[in-house]
Residue, then its C-alpha position, 0 to 999 in steps of 0.5 A: m481487457l485493460f491492457n490493450s491500451v499502452n500505459q504511458h507511466c508504464l511505457k517510460s519506465i519500459v523504454r528506461l530500462a531499454e537504454t541499460h538492457t536489451i529488450e526485444a519483441a518476443e513476437d510480433i507486436f500488432d494493433e488490434r486491426g491487425m496491422k505490424l507494428w513491430a516485429k519479432g527479435k527486433p530491440v525496442p528503441a525510444d522512437l517506438q513511444e509514440k507509435l504504441l501509445r497511439r494504437k490498440l493492440a491486439k495483445p497486451l505489450e508486457a506479454t510480447l517484450a522480453v527483456e535479457g537478464a530478467v529479474g527472476f525468483p531466484d534474483v529476488i530470493d538472494a536480494c532477500r537474503t542481502h536485505l536480512e543481513q543488512n537490516p538485523l531488525f528483520g532477523r527478529l521474523v524471519d527464522r530458519n523455517a521462514l527462510g525455507l519458505l522463501n527458499g521454496l520459491r526458487t524453482i517456480p517459474l516467475p511470469q515473463p511480463l512480470r519479469l519485465l516489470l519487476t526488471s524496470a522497477h529494480a533497474s530503476g531504483s524504485r522505492s516499490y522493488h525495496h520494499s516488496l523485499s522487506t514485505m516478503l522478508v515480514c510475510a516469511g515471518i508470518a507464515s512461518r510463525l502462523g504455521a501456514g501450509e507451503l501453498d498458502a506460503q508461496h501464494l503469500l510470498m509471491a502477492a508480497l514481491l508483485h503487490d505494488l506493482g500497479e504503481m507503475y501504471i499511475n503518474p509518478d507525481y502522485l507517488q512522490g513522498s514529499r507531496r500531500l495529496q488532496p482527497h480528490e488526487w487520491k484515487h489515483v494511488a488508491s487504484h493500484p492494488r485493483v491495477g496490481q490484481l489485473l495484472i495478474q488476473e489478465l498477463t499471468t496464469l498465477p493463482a487467484a489467491v495471489g491476485l486477491c492478496v494483491a487486491h487486499h493489502h490496503e484493505r482494513c479489517d475494520g473497513s478504513g482501508y481502500p480501495n473498496q473499504l472492505e471488511r473483514s468478512k470479504h478479506h482474502k486471509l493471506g491479504g490480511w497477512l500481506a496488510v500487515a507485513d506491508s506496514v510493517g515492512a515500511i517501518l522495519s526497513r528504516g533500521d533505527c532502534g526505535a523501529p519495532l516500537r513504532a511498528a508494534l504501535a502502529l498496528r495496535i493504535v486502532p482495535e481490530e484494524f488489522d488481522r489479529d492473529a498476523v498481528a499477534a505474530v509480528t509482535q510477539g517476534l519483534r519484542k525486546n524488553d530492552d527495545r528503546f525509542d532511539g531519541q531522535e523522534d520528532c516530538s513536535c506533535f505533542d504539542r498538537i495533541a489538543a489541536t488533533c483532538g479539537q479537529l476529531e471533536v469538529a469532524i464528529e460534529r459534522a458527521r453527526s449533523l450528516q445522519a439527518a441528510p435526505d440522501p442515503v448515501v450521505r447517511q451512510t459514509s457519515a455513520f461510517a465516518l462516525a464510528q471511525l472517528q469514535n475509534l480513534i477517541k478511544s485510542l487517545r483516551a486509552t493510550g493516555a495521549i489525552e491526559a499527557g496533552a493537558l500536563g505538557k512534555d515537560a511532565f514526561e521522560p523523553e521515552l514516553v513523550a516520543e510515544v505520545c508524538l507518535i501516536v498523535k501521528e498515527v491518529d493524524w494520519r488515520m483521520r487523513n486517511l478517513a478524509r480520502n476514503l469519503h471522497l472516494r465513497a461519494e465520487a463513485k456516487a453519481e445520484n444526488d451529488p453526495l459530495t457536496l454534502l460531505a465536503p465540509l467533513i472531508e475538509a474538517l479531517d483533511g486538515h485544509p480545505d479541499p475543492v469538491v471536484p466532479a467525478n468526471a474531471g481530468 
């Protein structure tokens, strides 16, 4: 069982929570040899941290601690309503029926280990907790518009609340938005959907569908997601809806008037990337004829259109050159990359970004310039994401060292040299 070894990052979060909340052992805590480490009813102090980190436990720590005033579904639903009031953009998606689906969770008990982790995330002001509220609101809107049954809606909303809990087990240095991760570092962040699924699977009796949704919330229908690059046929249907809500919730949370247009563009820039039914539900719900970008968009990307196209061409040439490699893993991985890159080129052409770049931004209204800049940003992001996923694919193969052959392609996609790090490093 994964959680019998105490995770230092999660434990630090729990110890911080103990500074403001009463946390007690809900039962005696034993190590795997049967030695009692802590007695039932005793509060958890900071000096227990080292003792726990040195031992494997008979039962996961998260399942043996109880926090006073722990977050439950009623608190979450009330927080969602407050979030909705503070950001009217979510109101375009959340109708009366969607609110009814949210309220349907009020009487459902939330497993104690998850209450502990959610309370810790909430008390620390975690970005992921507030993002989960945004994601729940969008999921409620999708479920309402697509006519989901009550049980499916419950599973989807539970997964939306829990989808990023796996981040609590990752070194926070890798989660800082200001830090640009190199492809070999990305594996730490990419693990969080699987960790979240295991949390649900090993520490609760929640339905397997909830864990599968969490596991798939960063997968994409065209196979470009992570951690496993699963294609559409292997996705849980609700996981595809959650993937859309995860992306849209993050954009709408910014609250500016250009957010609905940015969300719609992000969902449709690459055809078949997201679940088409969920995309249609969201884009139709968000659409208003008088929507405009807010005029504050960063238009520096317009000047980088030629550089982005050049970067794509270099990457395509490197991917093609690898089609003759003797290693089948390299051939398969480069073929996957080539298909993704050709889709990105098609997107730039279909949206008119390439032609706009040739004419220059002075030839266009600010509104169109802002739109083209967002398109280029989305393509740049997908190239970086592809670099990370190629590294994940190659690193998973221990034979023939495919990472060495793929390194030039990964470098071209990431935009700067990336050292080849052995799979067993760190």
